[in-house]
KEFIKE-106447 format. One record per residue (C-alpha): residue number from 0; residue in one letter; x negated, y negated, z. Coordinates in steps of 0.02 Angstrom, whole numbers, plus 50000, padded with zeros to 5 digits. Example, Ala and Ser with C-alpha at 12.3 -4.5 7.8 and 13.67 -1.06 7.14 Angstrom:
- 0, A, 49385, 50225, 50390 .
- 1, S, 49316, 50053, 50357 .
This chain:
- 0, M, 49490, 50112, 50895 .
- 1, V, 49538, 50270, 50990 .
- 2, S, 49480, 50318, 51163 .
- 3, P, 49354, 50462, 51147 .
- 4, S, 49432, 50549, 51297 .
- 5, R, 49603, 50543, 51213 .
- 6, G, 49530, 50613, 51052 .
- 7, K, 49442, 50758, 51139 .
- 8, R, 49605, 50819, 51214 .
- 9, L, 49672, 50848, 51038 .
- 10, S, 49634, 51015, 50953 .
- 11, H, 49495, 51000, 50825 .
- 12, M, 49550, 51003, 50643 .
- 13, Y, 49472, 50982, 50473 .
- 14, I, 49580, 50863, 50369 .
- 15, L, 49551, 50841, 50182 .
- 16, Q, 49605, 50671, 50114 .
- 17, I, 49644, 50661, 49928 .
- 18, H, 49653, 50494, 49839 .
- 19, K, 49609, 50429, 49666 .
- 20, Y, 49476, 50311, 49739 .
- 21, Y, 49353, 50316, 49882 .
- 22, R, 49305, 50133, 49894 .
- 23, R, 49345, 49969, 49979 .
- 24, G, 49493, 49903, 49883 .
- 25, G, 49681, 49883, 49897 .
- 26, G, 49804, 49939, 50029 .
- 27, A, 49801, 50126, 49991 .
- 28, D, 49610, 50126, 49979 .
- 29, H, 49601, 50038, 50148 .
- 30, C, 49721, 50164, 50223 .
- 31, V, 49610, 50310, 50168 .
- 32, L, 49454, 50234, 50247 .
- 33, E, 49539, 50179, 50408 .
- 34, T, 49626, 50347, 50428 .
- 35, E, 49461, 50435, 50405 .
- 36, R, 49383, 50326, 50540 .
- 37, L, 49531, 50354, 50656 .
- 38, L, 49525, 50543, 50639 .
- 39, R, 49337, 50555, 50659 .
- 40, E, 49336, 50446, 50814 .
- 41, A, 49466, 50563, 50887 .
- 42, G, 49350, 50711, 50863 .
- 43, H, 49419, 50783, 50700 .
- 44, E, 49321, 50822, 50543 .
- 45, T, 49370, 50745, 50377 .
- 46, G, 49335, 50783, 50196 .
- 47, V, 49365, 50685, 50036 .
- 48, F, 49420, 50736, 49862 .
- 49, S, 49421, 50592, 49738 .
- 50, T, 49361, 50530, 49570 .
- 51, A, 49181, 50486, 49527 .
- 52, R, 49155, 50299, 49513 .
- 53, E, 49009, 50179, 49524 .
- 54, D, 49086, 50091, 49674 .
- 55, N, 49113, 50250, 49776 .
- 56, L, 49064, 50247, 49959 .
- 57, M, 48974, 50393, 50039 .
- 58, P, 49087, 50498, 50151 .
- 59, E, 49024, 50563, 50318 .
- 60, G, 49101, 50735, 50294 .
- 61, P, 49118, 50860, 50150 .
- 62, F, 49166, 50780, 49985 .
- 63, R, 49184, 50810, 49800 .
- 64, F, 49197, 50674, 49669 .
- 65, V, 49259, 50730, 49499 .
- 66, P, 49279, 50645, 49330 .
- 67, G, 49453, 50573, 49323 .
- 68, R, 49563, 50484, 49198 .
- 69, N, 49609, 50300, 49210 .
- 70, L, 49756, 50245, 49105 .
- 71, E, 49700, 50063, 49112 .
- 72, R, 49512, 50082, 49090 .
- 73, D, 49521, 50215, 48954 .
- 74, A, 49658, 50130, 48853 .
- 75, H, 49557, 50153, 48693 .
- 76, G, 49585, 50340, 48704 .
- 77, I, 49774, 50337, 48722 .
- 78, R, 49803, 50377, 48538 .
- 79, S, 49716, 50546, 48557 .
- 80, I, 49818, 50698, 48607 .
- 81, P, 49681, 50766, 48725 .
- 82, F, 49676, 50601, 48820 .
- 83, A, 49864, 50592, 48834 .
- 84, F, 49875, 50769, 48901 .
- 85, S, 49732, 50748, 49025 .
- 86, A, 49810, 50589, 49095 .
- 87, I, 49962, 50695, 49141 .
- 88, Y, 49879, 50860, 49182 .
- 89, C, 49692, 50862, 49220 .
- 90, R, 49638, 51043, 49216 .
- 91, R, 49462, 51000, 49274 .
- 92, A, 49528, 50912, 49431 .
- 93, E, 49630, 51067, 49472 .
- 94, R, 49479, 51182, 49447 .
- 95, E, 49365, 51070, 49551 .
- 96, L, 49489, 51062, 49694 .
- 97, D, 49514, 51249, 49685 .
- 98, S, 49325, 51273, 49701 .
- 99, F, 49313, 51145, 49843 .
- 100, L, 49451, 51232, 49940 .
- 101, R, 49362, 51399, 49921 .
- 102, E, 49204, 51325, 49996 .
- 103, R, 49296, 51266, 50152 .
- 104, R, 49480, 51282, 50188 .
- 105, P, 49553, 51127, 50272 .
- 106, D, 49682, 51141, 50409 .
- 107, V, 49784, 51005, 50323 .
- 108, A, 49776, 50905, 50161 .
- 109, Y, 49827, 50722, 50170 .
- 110, L, 49879, 50658, 49998 .
- 111, H, 49878, 50475, 49948 .
- 112, N, 49883, 50417, 49765 .
- 113, Y, 49827, 50531, 49623 .
- 114, H, 49935, 50503, 49467 .
- 115, Y, 49847, 50465, 49300 .
- 116, H, 49677, 50497, 49383 .
- 117, L, 49673, 50666, 49471 .
- 118, T, 49851, 50700, 49409 .
- 119, P, 49983, 50814, 49490 .
- 120, S, 49882, 50964, 49430 .
- 121, I, 49793, 50960, 49599 .
- 122, L, 49958, 51009, 49682 .
- 123, R, 49945, 51178, 49597 .
- 124, A, 49779, 51210, 49684 .
- 125, L, 49850, 51159, 49853 .
- 126, R, 50000, 51272, 49828 .
- 127, R, 49894, 51417, 49769 .
- 128, H, 49782, 51407, 49924 .
- 129, R, 49932, 51379, 50038 .
- 130, I, 49861, 51221, 50115 .
- 131, P, 49983, 51129, 50231 .
- 132, T, 50003, 50960, 50146 .
- 133, V, 50068, 50790, 50200 .
- 134, H, 50093, 50658, 50066 .
- 135, I, 50100, 50474, 50116 .
- 136, L, 50199, 50369, 49993 .
- 137, H, 50111, 50203, 49963 .
- 138, D, 50222, 50158, 49816 .
- 139, Y, 50364, 50218, 49705 .
- 140, H, 50267, 50320, 49578 .
- 141, L, 50369, 50478, 49600 .
- 142, V, 50519, 50384, 49527 .
- 143, C, 50432, 50243, 49432 .
- 144, P, 50283, 50267, 49315 .
- 145, N, 50242, 50083, 49339 .
- 146, H, 50233, 50128, 49525 .
- 147, N, 50306, 49966, 49596 .
- 148, L, 50481, 49954, 49521 .
- 149, Y, 50432, 49790, 49441 .
- 150, D, 50429, 49741, 49257 .
- 151, R, 50287, 49617, 49230 .
- 152, R, 50355, 49565, 49060 .
- 153, I, 50516, 49495, 49130 .
- 154, R, 50446, 49466, 49305 .
- 155, A, 50588, 49555, 49392 .
- 156, V, 50629, 49711, 49492 .
- 157, C, 50667, 49858, 49377 .
- 158, E, 50752, 50023, 49421 .
- 159, A, 50776, 50086, 49243 .
- 160, C, 50688, 50253, 49276 .
- 161, G, 50807, 50307, 49413 .
- 162, N, 50900, 50473, 49406 .
- 163, G, 50816, 50549, 49255 .
- 164, S, 50804, 50402, 49135 .
- 165, F, 50644, 50474, 49062 .
- 166, L, 50634, 50367, 48906 .
- 167, S, 50640, 50199, 48993 .
- 168, P, 50449, 50175, 48994 .
- 169, V, 50451, 50197, 48804 .
- 170, R, 50598, 50082, 48770 .
- 171, R, 50542, 49946, 48892 .
- 172, R, 50352, 49967, 48867 .
- 173, C, 50335, 49926, 49051 .
- 174, R, 50156, 49993, 49060 .
- 175, D, 50068, 49832, 49008 .
- 176, G, 50176, 49816, 48852 .
- 177, S, 50094, 49972, 48779 .
- 178, L, 50194, 50100, 48682 .
- 179, G, 50058, 50231, 48708 .
- 180, K, 50052, 50208, 48897 .
- 181, G, 50241, 50209, 48901 .
- 182, M, 50246, 50376, 48809 .
- 183, I, 50121, 50451, 48931 .
- 184, A, 50223, 50387, 49078 .
- 185, A, 50384, 50458, 49006 .
- 186, A, 50301, 50626, 48973 .
- 187, E, 50241, 50636, 49153 .
- 188, L, 50417, 50601, 49218 .
- 189, M, 50490, 50736, 49106 .
- 190, L, 50355, 50863, 49150 .
- 191, Y, 50357, 50847, 49339 .
- 192, R, 50515, 50762, 49402 .
- 193, G, 50627, 50915, 49390 .
- 194, R, 50496, 51045, 49436 .
- 195, R, 50476, 51127, 49606 .
- 196, L, 50294, 51076, 49621 .
- 197, Y, 50326, 50919, 49724 .
- 198, R, 50435, 51019, 49842 .
- 199, E, 50331, 51178, 49856 .
- 200, A, 50156, 51102, 49866 .
- 201, V, 50202, 50968, 49995 .
- 202, Q, 50276, 51013, 50163 .
- 203, A, 50305, 50835, 50226 .
- 204, Y, 50320, 50664, 50145 .
- 205, V, 50293, 50509, 50251 .
- 206, S, 50320, 50327, 50208 .
- 207, P, 50271, 50170, 50305 .
- 208, S, 50448, 50102, 50276 .
- 209, R, 50623, 50171, 50285 .
- 210, F, 50668, 50065, 50134 .
- 211, L, 50551, 50160, 50019 .
- 212, I, 50623, 50328, 50072 .
- 213, E, 50801, 50272, 50043 .
- 214, K, 50757, 50195, 49874 .
- 215, M, 50671, 50356, 49820 .
- 216, R, 50825, 50456, 49866 .
- 217, E, 50938, 50332, 49779 .
- 218, M, 50835, 50351, 49620 .
- 219, G, 50839, 50540, 49619 .
- 220, F, 50690, 50601, 49722 .
- 221, D, 50722, 50692, 49885 .
- 222, H, 50635, 50818, 49995 .
- 223, P, 50690, 50910, 50154 .
- 224, S, 50556, 50819, 50254 .
- 225, M, 50541, 50632, 50224 .
- 226, D, 50502, 50526, 50377 .
- 227, V, 50438, 50353, 50423 .
- 228, L, 50256, 50332, 50477 .
- 229, P, 50216, 50147, 50508 .
- 230, L, 50036, 50094, 50474 .
- 231, F, 49916, 50033, 50606 .
- 232, V, 49798, 49887, 50630 .
- 233, D, 49632, 49874, 50721 .
- 234, L, 49676, 49771, 50875 .
- 235, E, 49493, 49737, 50915 .
- 236, E, 49452, 49672, 50742 .
- 237, F, 49605, 49559, 50728 .
- 238, K, 49632, 49451, 50881 .
- 239, P, 49719, 49286, 50920 .
- 240, R, 49616, 49125, 50913 .
- 241, P, 49655, 48941, 50940 .
- 242, K, 49760, 48872, 50798 .
- 243, S, 49694, 48744, 50675 .
- 244, D, 49733, 48561, 50701 .
- 245, P, 49797, 48496, 50584 .
- 246, P, 49900, 48653, 50549 .
- 247, T, 49859, 48776, 50411 .
- 248, I, 49967, 48904, 50322 .
- 249, V, 49885, 49056, 50243 .
- 250, H, 49935, 49165, 50096 .
- 251, F, 49818, 49313, 50075 .
- 252, A, 49865, 49433, 49936 .
- 253, G, 49823, 49468, 49755 .
- 254, L, 49878, 49328, 49639 .
- 255, E, 49992, 49435, 49532 .
- 256, P, 50169, 49399, 49468 .
- 257, H, 50253, 49520, 49589 .
- 258, K, 50171, 49436, 49739 .
- 259, G, 50269, 49273, 49715 .
- 260, I, 50125, 49148, 49720 .
- 261, L, 50217, 49024, 49606 .
- 262, T, 50363, 49018, 49729 .
- 263, V, 50239, 48980, 49868 .
- 264, I, 50161, 48836, 49772 .
- 265, R, 50329, 48761, 49726 .
- 266, A, 50380, 48768, 49909 .
- 267, M, 50225, 48670, 49962 .
- 268, K, 50290, 48520, 49865 .
- 269, Q, 50417, 48502, 50006 .
- 270, V, 50304, 48544, 50155 .
- 271, S, 50224, 48405, 50254 .
- 272, G, 50098, 48405, 50395 .
- 273, A, 50008, 48566, 50346 .
- 274, R, 49884, 48632, 50219 .
- 275, L, 49906, 48796, 50125 .
- 276, I, 49752, 48906, 50103 .
- 277, I, 49769, 49036, 49965 .
- 278, A, 49647, 49178, 49994 .
- 279, G, 49643, 49294, 49844 .
- 280, T, 49616, 49311, 49658 .
- 281, G, 49711, 49393, 49516 .
- 282, S, 49785, 49378, 49343 .
- 283, Q, 49897, 49233, 49392 .
- 284, E, 49762, 49125, 49472 .
- 285, E, 49743, 49002, 49329 .
- 286, E, 49931, 48985, 49308 .
- 287, A, 49947, 48951, 49494 .
- 288, K, 49810, 48819, 49489 .
- 289, R, 49893, 48734, 49340 .
- 290, L, 50059, 48728, 49431 .
- 291, A, 49979, 48653, 49586 .
- 292, G, 49898, 48521, 49475 .
- 293, E, 50060, 48482, 49382 .
- 294, L, 50149, 48458, 49548 .
- 295, G, 50010, 48346, 49611 .
- 296, L, 49984, 48449, 49767 .
- 297, E, 49843, 48393, 49881 .
- 298, N, 49893, 48512, 50022 .
- 299, V, 49847, 48672, 49930 .
- 300, E, 49673, 48749, 49933 .
- 301, F, 49619, 48898, 49827 .
- 302, A, 49489, 48986, 49934 .
- 303, G, 49457, 49134, 49818 .
- 304, Y, 49431, 49311, 49877 .
- 305, Q, 49403, 49322, 50064 .
- 306, S, 49360, 49469, 50175 .
- 307, G, 49282, 49512, 50342 .
- 308, E, 49257, 49377, 50471 .
- 309, S, 49304, 49233, 50355 .
- 310, L, 49473, 49311, 50318 .
- 311, R, 49505, 49357, 50500 .
- 312, R, 49470, 49176, 50549 .
- 313, L, 49590, 49107, 50417 .
- 314, I, 49729, 49221, 50476 .
- 315, A, 49706, 49191, 50662 .
- 316, E, 49690, 49002, 50649 .
- 317, A, 49845, 48982, 50540 .
- 318, T, 50011, 48925, 50611 .
- 319, T, 50095, 49054, 50500 .
- 320, S, 50058, 49170, 50355 .
- 321, I, 50169, 49195, 50202 .
- 322, Q, 50236, 49353, 50119 .
- 323, A, 50328, 49304, 49960 .
- 324, P, 50343, 49465, 49858 .
- 325, E, 50465, 49478, 49715 .
- 326, W, 50457, 49668, 49710 .
- 327, Y, 50512, 49798, 49838 .
- 328, E, 50362, 49776, 49952 .
- 329, N, 50335, 49932, 50057 .
- 330, H, 50242, 49896, 50219 .
- 331, P, 50103, 49769, 50189 .
- 332, L, 49952, 49783, 50302 .
- 333, S, 49935, 49594, 50291 .
- 334, V, 50089, 49577, 50402 .
- 335, L, 50009, 49686, 50535 .
- 336, E, 49846, 49591, 50523 .
- 337, S, 49942, 49429, 50549 .
- 338, F, 50034, 49501, 50698 .
- 339, A, 49875, 49565, 50780 .
- 340, S, 49799, 49392, 50755 .
- 341, G, 49945, 49311, 50846 .
- 342, T, 50011, 49233, 50686 .
- 343, P, 50197, 49243, 50642 .
- 344, V, 50250, 49281, 50464 .
- 345, V, 50371, 49191, 50348 .
- 346, A, 50429, 49324, 50226 .
- 347, A, 50547, 49357, 50081 .
- 348, R, 50695, 49464, 50131 .
- 349, I, 50654, 49610, 50018 .
- 350, G, 50594, 49791, 50025 .
- 351, G, 50523, 49851, 50191 .
- 352, L, 50486, 49678, 50260 .
- 353, P, 50649, 49663, 50361 .
- 354, E, 50596, 49821, 50455 .
- 355, M, 50433, 49739, 50507 .
- 356, I, 50483, 49561, 50554 .
- 357, D, 50610, 49504, 50684 .
- 358, A, 50692, 49342, 50625 .
- 359, G, 50661, 49209, 50756 .
- 360, G, 50554, 49330, 50855 .
- 361, T, 50397, 49370, 50754 .
- 362, G, 50434, 49266, 50600 .
- 363, E, 50567, 49198, 50483 .
- 364, F, 50645, 49250, 50317 .
- 365, F, 50691, 49165, 50154 .
- 366, E, 50779, 49236, 50003 .
- 367, T, 50663, 49306, 49869 .
- 368, G, 50607, 49174, 49744 .
- 369, D, 50690, 49032, 49841 .
- 370, A, 50558, 48895, 49855 .
- 371, N, 50678, 48780, 49948 .
- 372, G, 50715, 48913, 50078 .
- 373, L, 50530, 48950, 50099 .
- 374, A, 50491, 48766, 50121 .
- 375, C, 50626, 48750, 50254 .
- 376, A, 50555, 48897, 50352 .
- 377, L, 50377, 48831, 50340 .
- 378, N, 50428, 48657, 50396 .
- 379, G, 50516, 48736, 50544 .
- 380, M, 50355, 48825, 50594 .
- 381, V, 50244, 48672, 50573 .
- 382, S, 50361, 48549, 50659 .
- 383, R, 50388, 48661, 50812 .
- 384, P, 50215, 48722, 50863 .
- 385, G, 50276, 48785, 51031 .
- 386, H, 50407, 48894, 50948 .
- 387, A, 50279, 48958, 50822 .
- 388, A, 50158, 48998, 50965 .
- 389, R, 50292, 49100, 51056 .
- 390, M, 50327, 49197, 50896 .
- 391, G, 50140, 49226, 50878 .
- 392, A, 50132, 49299, 51053 .
- 393, N, 50281, 49411, 51011 .
- 394, A, 50194, 49465, 50852 .
- 395, R, 50036, 49514, 50946 .
- 396, A, 50141, 49614, 51071 .
- 397, K, 50228, 49705, 50928 .
- 398, A, 50061, 49750, 50850 .
- 399, E, 50001, 49820, 51017 .
- 400, N, 50161, 49915, 51057 .
- 401, S, 50211, 49981, 50885 .
- 402, H, 50056, 49980, 50772 .
- 403, S, 49908, 50029, 50879 .
- 404, P, 49782, 50156, 50813 .
- 405, A, 49818, 50274, 50958 .
- 406, L, 50005, 50277, 50924 .
- 407, H, 49978, 50303, 50737 .
- 408, L, 49859, 50447, 50772 .
- 409, E, 49986, 50531, 50885 .
- 410, R, 50121, 50515, 50752 .
- 411, L, 50007, 50572, 50611 .
- 412, L, 49950, 50727, 50704 .
- 413, G, 50133, 50766, 50736 .
- 414, F, 50166, 50766, 50549 .
- 415, F, 50013, 50875, 50519 .
- 416, A, 50083, 51000, 50646 .
- 417, K, 50252, 50992, 50562 .
- 418, A, 50175, 51031, 50392 .
- 419, R, 50079, 51179, 50463 .
- 420, A, 50237, 51248, 50543 .
- 421, A, 50340, 51223, 50384 .
- 422, L, 50223, 51321, 50269 .
- 423, P, 50310, 51486, 50228 .
- 424, R, 50219, 51642, 50281 .
- 425, A, 50131, 51737, 50143 .
């Protein structure tokens, strides 16, 4: 991923990554593992602080796994006051991190997601030990207890918690329709939003998209240092291949309401000359299959969960991939994987996606939820293979020039240096 010679020229550091999981999983989980690999290949040492789970991987460097809370898994305990408090403030996580930092002081801490599991209590330990800290924002949790600004009950974007609307999670029951979870979410907002902890314990916030930063500011969260740090993709793992004939279209994402899979299926009713392959599973899978059946679609295949070589092949052989989110998508890695594979992307014009895709250059856009617009864009790709191939070549070039591991490492180390310089002297 990174040239060893390049890595050796960089000063050696010990970086502690903090995340609620240490496993192969979603986008944030993947970011933790790939960042660890990137840093270690460049000659740095890494550590991990996370929760103890059966599916944990084994880190190569120092680590500590601690019992954590899970608002979804431990729902039966929500009625108890101790559970509710520990889901907001986990004293044990703070003590364990305090002990871990005493054993070996990191040069930098790199924060990912921690709410409701490790909880913001860990920020107190980082502040107490004066650890330079960079926090990458994978979602909107600091302004939205539902973390994605999306209300699953009404299947729509929701910004009700902006600018101090602390009781919205209770009134709207946006945490899975649960009053108890809503109360915990509201309590967390009230306890931490106005405190100095997020400002004093973190020296730099980074986000893969400019959109997320601006939305956070719009909704009441700001910090003196908030900058864009685009993600990276392994250019050796994801490479262009000959396209399928007849053409295929690929949608690879969780089958959840905010991912827009029903819009994709409705669009395929109007697409001819290509087959859609849906790679993924989720809570909306059966509903999606029923809709495909009701529409009589024979050009849609549900391939289930895919990973590794089988997924890479599906992406690279497709004429185009689809991004159809109906929430404020941040900076999906699936777009970068498509680009690296020489596959253009047809995407909803929402969230951070317009920052990633050049209309007519590396993909096309449609308006969120517009099945007709999506169908039109897909037909344009399928009917003009030469044009789609040129966009695929542009996409690969963009991955190489803007999202390479080496460039990301250079940017990331710059933010680490910025955090170290910004820490006030004792």
